[in-house]
N, C-alpha and C positions, 0 to 999 in steps of 0.2 A: 728835726726838720721843720719845726714850728717855731713861731716867735713867742716872746714873753707874753704871758697872759692867755695864750691859747689853752683851751680846756684840756686838750689831749696832752699838752706839755711834753711832746716828744722831741728829742734832739739827738743827733748822731754823736757818738763818742767812741772812744776806744773800748769802753766796756759794753757798748751796744746801745739800745734804746733806753732812755731814761724817762720815767713817768713822773709827772709833777705831783707836788704835795696835794694840790686840789683834787687830782684824780683819786689818790688814795683816800683822801677825806670823804670824797663822794662815795667810794666803795664802802667805807665804814658806815656811813649814814644809811645807804641802801641795804646793807647787810642787817642793820638793826631792824629794818622792816620785816624781813623774814624771821629773824630771831624772835621778835615780838609775837608774831602770829603763831608760831609753833610752840613758844613758851606757854601761851595762854591755853592752847589746845591740850598739850601734855599735862599741864597742871590740873585740867578739868577731869582727867581720867579717874583719879581716885575718888572724885566726888559723886560718881554715879550711884553707889549704894546709899549715900545720904539723900540724894535727890529722890530716889525711889521711895525711901522711907518717909521723907517729908511730904511729898505730894501723893503718897499712897497709890502709886502706879505700878503696873506689871513691867517685867523686863522688856517685853515687846514694845511697849510705849517708850521706854527709856532709850531703846535703840535709835529712835528717830532724833534724839538729841545730837547725834553725830551725823546721821544720814541727811537731816535737813540742811545742816551746814555744808556737807559734801556736795549735795545736789546743786545748791546755789554756786558754790565754788567751781564746780565742774562746768556749769552752764555759762557762768560769767567770765571764766578764764579766757576762752577763745574770743568772746565778745570784747573783753577789755583789751586783748591783744590787737584786735582789728581796729578798735577805736584809737588806740595809742599810735598805730600806723597812720591813721587819717588825721587826727586832731592834736597829736602831741603827747609824748610819753609822760612828761611831768604833770601836765594838767589832769590826765586820766588817773595817774598814780595818787595825786593829792585828793581827788574826788573820792576814790575808793577807800582811802585811809580815813577820811572824815566820816564816811558811812560806817566803816568798821568800828571806829571809836564810839559812835552813837550806839551801835549794837552792843558793845561791851558795857557801856554805862547803863543801858536799859537792862542788860542781863543781871547786873548787880542788884536790881530791885524786882526781879521776877518773883511773883507771888503764887503762880500756878503753872502747870505744865504747858498750857496753851501760850501764855505770855513768854515763857522761856523758849519755846520753839520758834516763836516770832523773832525773838532776839537772836537766836542761832541762825535764822535765815539771813538776817541783816549782817551778822558777823561773817557769813560766807563771802561777802564782797572783799574781805581783807585778803584772802588767799588769791583772789583774782588779780591782785596787784602785781603778782610775780612777773608776767610778761612785760609790763611797762618798765619794771625795775631792770630786768635783763636788757631791754632795748637801750635804756639809758647807759648801762655799762658799756654796751657796744659803741655808743657814741663817744664815751669818755676815754676808753683805753685803746691804744694802738693794737693791731692784730697780733703782734709778737708777744704782748703781755695780757691779751684777753683771757687766755686760759687761766692765769693766776687770779684774775678778777672774778671770773665765773666760779672757780673753785672755792675761793674765799666766801663769796656770796652764798654758794650752796652749803658750805659748812655751817652757816648760821642756822640752818634747819636743825642740824645735829646739836649745836650748842643750845638752842632753845629747848629742844627735847630733853637734853640731859638736865639742864637747870630746872625745867618744869617738873621732871620726874623726881628730882631731889627735894624740891621745895614745896611741891603741890600738897603732899600729905600734911606737911607741917602747917601750912597756911590754913587748910581746911580744918585741922584739929583745933587750932588756936583761935581762928576768926570766923569759921563757917565757910560753906562752899560759895556763897555770894561773893566773898572776897577774892575768889579766883579771877573774877571779871574785873572788879574794881581795882585790884592791885596793879594791873597792867595798864590802866587808863592813863595815868600821868606819863609813863614812859612812852606810850603810843603817841600821845599828844606832843611830847617833846620831839620825837622822831619826825612827825609830820611837819612841825614848825621848822625844824632844821632843813628838811627837804625843800620847803617853800623858800627859805632864805638862801641856802648855800648851794643847792644842786642846780647846775646850769645844764641847759639842753641845747643841742645843736639846732640853731634857729632855722636852718634850711629844712623845710618839711619833706618827708620822704616821698610824698605823692608828687612833689615838684621836681624830683630828680630826673634829669634827662639822660638816658642811657642808650647808646647806639648799639651796643653789643647785644645780640639775642640771648646770650648766656646770663645776662644780668637783669633781665626784665621778663615779666610774664606776658604783658599785653599793654600796648601804649594806651589803650582805651581805659585802663585802670587808673586814671589820674583823677577821677571824680571823687568828691568828698562824700558821696552818698554811701549808705550802708544797706545791704540786702536784708530788709526786715523779714521777708518770707523765709529766707535761708536761716536767719537767726531763730525764728520761731520753730521751724522744723527741727533744727539741731537741738533746741531746748527740750522739745517733746521727746526726742530720741534719747537724750541723756537722762532726763528726769524719770521717764518710765523704766529705763534700764536699771537705774540705781534703786528705784522703788521696788522693782522685782527682786533685786539682790537683798534689799533690806528685809523683805517678807520672807525670803529664804533663810536669812540669818535668824529671824525670829523663830522659824520652825515651819516645816512643810506638813500640812494636814489637809483633811478634806474641806475645811472651811476656807482656807486661804489659797488652795491650789488653783481655783479658777481665777483669783485675783493675780496670782503670779503669772499664769499663762497669758492673761489679758495684757498685763504690763509688758511682757516680752513681745507679744504680737504687735502691740502699739509701737514699741520701740523699733521693731523691724520695718514696719510700714512707714513710719516717719523718717527712718534712715533712707529708704528708697526715695521718698518724696524729696528729702534734702538733696540727694545726689542729682535728681532730675532738675530741681530748682537751680542748683549751682552750675549745672551745665548750660543753662539758658540765661542766667543772670549776667548783666553787664553794668557794673562790675560785680563779680560774685563775692559773697562773704568770705568764703575760703576757696581759692582757686584749686581745683582738684589736680591741676598740673604740678602742684608742689609735691604730690606723692610720687612723681616720676624722679624726683631728686634722689639720687642713689643713697647719699648719706642720711638724709632726713627720714626716708621710709624705714630703713633698717634701724636707725636710732629710735624711732617711735616704737618699733616692736620691742627693742631692748628695754625701753622705759616702762612699757606696760608689763613686761615679764618681771622686772625688778620690783615694780609696785605690788604685784600679786605676791611675790615671794616674801617681801618684808611684812606685809600686813596679813598674810596667812599664818606666818610663824608667830607673830606677836600675840594674838589671842590664844593660840594653841599652848604656848608656854605658860601663860597665866592659868589656863585650865589645868595643865599638867601639875603645876606647883600647888594649886588649891585643892585638887582632888585628893581623897583620902588614900592612905597606904593600903594595899599595894598598887592601886591604880595611878597614884601620883605621889607627891611628897608630903601631903598633909599640911602645907604651909598657909600663911595668911597673906594679905595684900602686900605687906611690907617685904616679906620674903620673896614674893613674886617679883617685886621691883628690883630687889637685890640680885636675883638671878639674871634679870634682863639688863642690869646696869652695864656689864662688860660689853654688851652689844652696842649700847648707846655711846659708850666711851670710845670704843674702837672705830665706830662709824665717824665720830667727831675727829679723831686723830688722823685717820686716813683721808677724810674730806679736807683736812688742813694741809696735808703734805702732797696730795695728788696733784694740785695745780702746778707745783714746782717740778714734779715728775713729767707732767704733760708739757711743760715749757721746754724740757730738754729732749724728750723722745716722741712727742706728739700724743694724740688721743687714742690712736688705734691700739697700740700695745697695752696700755693700761686697761682698756676695755676688755681685751682678750684675757689678760692675766687676772683681772678682777673676776671675770666669769669662771675661770678655772678655780680660783681660790674659794669662791662661794660654792662651787660644785663640791670641792673637797670638804668644806664645812658641812654641807647638807648630808653628804655620805657619812661623815663622822657623827652627825646628830642622829641619823637613821640607825647607825650601828651602836652608838654609845649614848644613851640618855637615861641611864638608870640612877644617876646621882645628880645632885644640883651642880656640883663642880664640873662634871662632864658636859652638862647642858650649857653652862656658862662659857666653858672653854670653846665649845663648838659654835656657840652663838657669836663669840668674838671673832672666830675665823670667818664665818659667814658675813659678819658686818664689815670686815676688812675688804672682802671681795666685792660686796655690794657697793661700798663707798667708792672704791676705785672705779667700778663700772659706771655708776650713776653720775659721778663727777665728770668723768671723761665723756660720757654720752651727752650731758648737758652742754659741754664745751663744743662738741661737734654740731649740736643743733643751733646754738647761738652763732658760732663762727661761720657755719656753712649756709645759713639761710640767706636768700637774696635780701639785701639790706632794706629795701622798701617793704619787705614782708616779714621782718624780724619778729614783730609783735605777734602776728597771727600764727607764725610757724612755732614760736616758743609757746604760745597759748595752746596750740593743739598738742604739743608734747606734754605740757602740764596737765591738760585734760586727760590724756591717755594714762598718765601716771595716777591721777585721781581715780580713774575707772579701775585701774589695777588695785588701788587701795580699797575700792569697794568690792571687787571680785574676791580678793584674798580672804577676808573674814567670812564671806558667804560660802566659799569653797571649803574652808575649814569647818564651818558649821554643818555643811552637808555630811562631811566625813564623820563628825562627832555625833550627829543626830542618827545616822544610819548604823552606828556601832556603839551602842550603849548597854550598860548593865545596871541592874538594880540590886546587886548582891550585897552592897555595903551601906545600907541605910539611905539610899537615894539613887537617883539616876545619874550615872557618870559615864564619860567616854571610856572605851576599852583601849588597851595599849595598841591595838591594831589601827585605831583611828589616827593616832600620832604617827605611826609608821607611814600611813598614806600621806599625811601632811608633809613629812620630811622627804619622802620619795618624790612628791610633786615639786617640792622646792628644788631638789636636785635636777629634775627634768627641766624646769624653767631656767636654771642656771646653765644647763647644757644648751638650751635654745639661745641664750644670750651669747654663749661662746661661738655657736655656729654662725650667727648673724654678724658678730664682730669679726670673725675670720673672713666672712664673705666681703666685708668692707675692705679688709687689708688686701684681698686679691684683686680688687678693682684697679685698673690702670688709672694713673693720675689724670689723664685726659678725660676720663669718664666721670670723675668726681666733681661734676659741675651740674648746674641746673640745666636740664634739657627741656626744650619746649615740646 
C-alpha cells in the first residue's frame, strides 16, 4: 500500500503484506542495541567474586554493583519513553547510547568501588533506551508484522544473555574483569553509528497527530512539548527508595539496617502518593493515569511484573542450590552453576525466536495463556523434582519455554495496543515494572533463604525448605499470569480499546 522508498515498505500481494529490506535491516540494528546491553550485564556476573577480592569489599557492598545500575535504568526508562514521545525516538535513543558507551569505557578503568559504582550508574542509561527502540519498531513495521518485529527484538535479550554467560568467564579468566566492559565498547559504538546513519524515523511527531476519535487520544491539551518535572522527580524518588529497600533486604535483615529498610519503604509509599496527586493535576502529566484504564495495558503490566519476579527469583536460588555443599545442594562451582542454568537461557532464546511467528498466526492472547500454563508446570516440576542437576536443568528449560512465550506475547500486546502518541511512555512503564520485578525477585529469594538457614555443614547455608518456598512462589506467580491472560481473552473486542 506504500510507494517505493517508504520506510514501512508495505504493499498488497497475494501472499499478504510484504515488509521492505530497510525495515528488516532496521530491526537487526535495533535488536543489536538490546543484545549489547544484556551481553555486557550477563558477562559481568561471573566477575563479582574477583571484584570483591580486588577491592576488598563485603558482599553487601558488591550488591550495589547491580542495584545502582537497576535504579537508574528503572528511573530513566519511563522518562526516556516520555522524552521519545515528545522529542523524537531516534534522537533520544542515540543520546542514551552515547551515555552508555561513556559508562562502559569508564568502567574498564575503574580503580576502586566508588568509581565503579559511578560508572554503573552511567551504564544504567543504556537499558533505558528500550522504549525508544520499541517505538521506532512501531513506526517501521506494519501492524500485521509488528508481532514478528517485537519478538525478534525481545529475543535479543536472550541472545545477549546466552552469549554473555558462555563467554564472560573466559574473558575474565584470560583478560581480567575490566575487559568485560572494554570488550563491548567497539560493538556498542558500531551499533550507535549504524543507528545514526541507517535508521529512519517517522518525521511526523507524535504530539502533532490530530485524532478526532476519543478512543485514540487522551486529551487534546497534551500537545505541549513540556515535561512534568515534578512528576518525574516524585516517580524517581518512589522507584529509587523502593529498590534501595529491596537491596538492603537482599544484603540481609538485621537490627542495624531494619530502620533503613522501613524508612526506604515509607519514603517510597509517600512519594508514590505524591506522584499520583501531581499527575492528576499536571497539564500535561508525565504519565497520564488514564492509561491504566486501558484493558490490555493494565493486565499486561501485571503479567510483566509477575514474570520479572519469577525469572530473577529463580536465578540466584539455583546458583545457591548448586554451590551449597551436599546434602543441602550439589557442591558445585560457578562453572557448574552456569551449566545447570544454560538450558534455561537456551530455551528462552529458542522460544523468543519462534513465538513472534506463532503470534503472527494466532494472536498474542493464546501464547500468553499457554506460556503461563507451561511455566506453572515447570515450577511444579521444580518444586517436586530438584534433587539432581539434570532434574533442575530439565524443569528450568520448561519454565523458560513458558516464560518466553508469555513475555514475548505480552510485550507485543503492550507495543501494539498503546495509543500511538503514547507508545514510548506506555512501553517505558512496562519496562519499569519488569525491572521492579527483577529487583523484587532476588530480595524475595533472599528473605526465604535468610529465614531458613542451617550451620550444620561448616557454614551458614539455606535449608531445602527455602528452595521449596521459592519454587512454590514461582508457581503461584505463573498462576497469576494465567488468570490475567484468561481475563484478557474474555474481554469483548469492543472493550479492548483505550477508554477515556
